[in-house]
C-alpha positions in Angstrom: 11.3 5.9 -16.5 9.5 8.7 -14.6 7.2 7.6 -11.9 4.8 10.0 -10.2 3.3 9.3 -6.8 -0.3 10.6 -6.4 -2.0 10.7 -3.0 -5.8 9.9 -2.9 -5.9 9.6 -6.7 -9.2 8.9 -8.5 -9.5 5.2 -8.2 -10.5 3.0 -11.4 -11.8 -0.3 -9.8 -10.8 -2.3 -12.8 -7.3 -0.9 -13.0 -6.5 -1.4 -9.3 -8.1 -4.8 -9.2 -5.9 -5.7 -12.2 -2.7 -4.3 -10.5 -3.5 -6.2 -7.3 -4.1 -9.5 -9.1 -0.9 -9.2 -11.1 1.2 -8.1 -8.2 -0.2 -10.8 -5.7 -0.9 -13.5 -8.1 -4.4 -14.8 -8.9 -7.3 -14.0 -11.3 -8.7 -10.4 -11.7 -11.9 -10.0 -9.9 -13.1 -6.4 -10.1 -13.4 -5.2 -6.5 -15.1 -2.0 -5.2 -11.9 -0.4 -4.3 -13.0 3.2 -4.7 -15.9 2.7 -2.3 -13.8 0.8 0.2 -11.0 3.3 0.2 -13.3 6.3 0.4 -15.0 4.8 3.5 -12.4 3.0 5.4 -8.9 4.3 4.4 -7.0 7.3 6.0 -5.2 7.6 2.5 -3.9 5.8 -0.4 -1.0 6.5 -2.8 -0.6 5.4 -6.4 2.5 5.2 -8.4 2.0 6.1 -12.1 4.3 5.9 -15.1 2.9 7.5 -18.4 -0.5 7.6 -16.6 -0.4 3.8 -16.0 -1.1 2.6 -12.5 2.1 0.5 -11.6 2.0 0.8 -7.8 -0.3 1.1 -4.8 -0.5 1.2 -1.2 -3.3 2.1 1.3 -3.3 3.3 5.0 -6.2 2.4 7.3 -6.3 3.7 10.8 -8.1 3.5 14.3 -9.0 7.2 14.0 -6.3 7.9 16.6 -2.7 7.2 17.0 -2.4 3.9 15.0 -2.3 3.4 11.3 -1.8 0.3 9.2 -0.1 -0.3 5.9 -2.2 -2.5 3.5 -2.0 -3.9 0.0 1.5 -2.5 -1.0 1.7 -3.7 -4.6 4.1 -3.0 -7.5 3.5 -4.3 -10.9 6.3 -7.0 -11.3 7.4 -5.3 -14.6 8.5 -2.3 -12.5 9.9 -4.2 -9.4 13.1 -3.6 -7.8 13.3 0.1 -8.8 12.6 1.6 -5.4 8.9 2.3 -6.3 7.5 0.2 -3.3 9.8 2.0 -0.8 8.6 5.4 -2.2 4.9 4.3 -1.8 5.4 3.1 1.7 7.4 6.2 2.8 4.9 8.5 1.2 2.1 6.6 3.0 4.1 7.1 6.3 4.4 10.8 5.7 0.6 11.0 5.1 -0.2 9.1 8.4 2.2 11.4 10.3 0.6 14.3 8.8 -2.8 13.0 10.0 -1.5 12.8 13.6 -0.8 9.2 13.7 2.0 8.2 16.1 2.4 4.6 15.0 2.4 2.9 11.6 1.9 -0.9 11.7 2.5 -3.4 8.9 2.2 -7.2 8.6 4.2 -9.0 6.1 5.3 -12.3 4.9 8.9 -13.5 5.8 10.2 -12.9 2.3 9.4 -9.2 2.7 11.4 -8.7 5.9 14.3 -6.9 4.3 12.0 -4.6 2.4 10.0 -3.6 5.3 12.7 -3.5 8.0 15.9 -2.4 6.0 14.5 -0.4 3.1 11.5 1.2 4.8 12.7 1.4 8.3 10.2 -0.6 10.2 11.3 -2.4 13.3 10.2 -5.9 14.2 7.6 -6.4 16.8 5.6 -9.3 18.3 2.1 -9.5 16.9 -0.7 -12.0 16.8 -3.2 -13.2 14.1 -6.5 -14.8 14.3 -8.0 -16.3 11.2 -11.7 -15.4 11.0 -12.7 -17.3 7.9 
């Protein structure tokens, strides 16, 4: 299977919402992804197989040295093939090219090996405040 990574691809809100729902579980609720990404993201990367969106990651930033990985998703039918790692590393390259010095990521415990071992992040202390 050939997988092509595309930086800042033309977003179809329905397709990305569907991928997000399938990857994270839950119902498909079409979100305004295109508008959100164009307004707030430093960049985003899609993984495509036969023109089908099978993976996604976005990078937001503070406009300076810090960037943040969000919404890393791979369709479950295409998991465990290195697509997620390729997406995150491509996102890191884009953040570096934009002049960022640090790339942050938050993740659930079951993703520790993916982010630390596969993608090369190192553990840090962090805090989280629930707002809603």
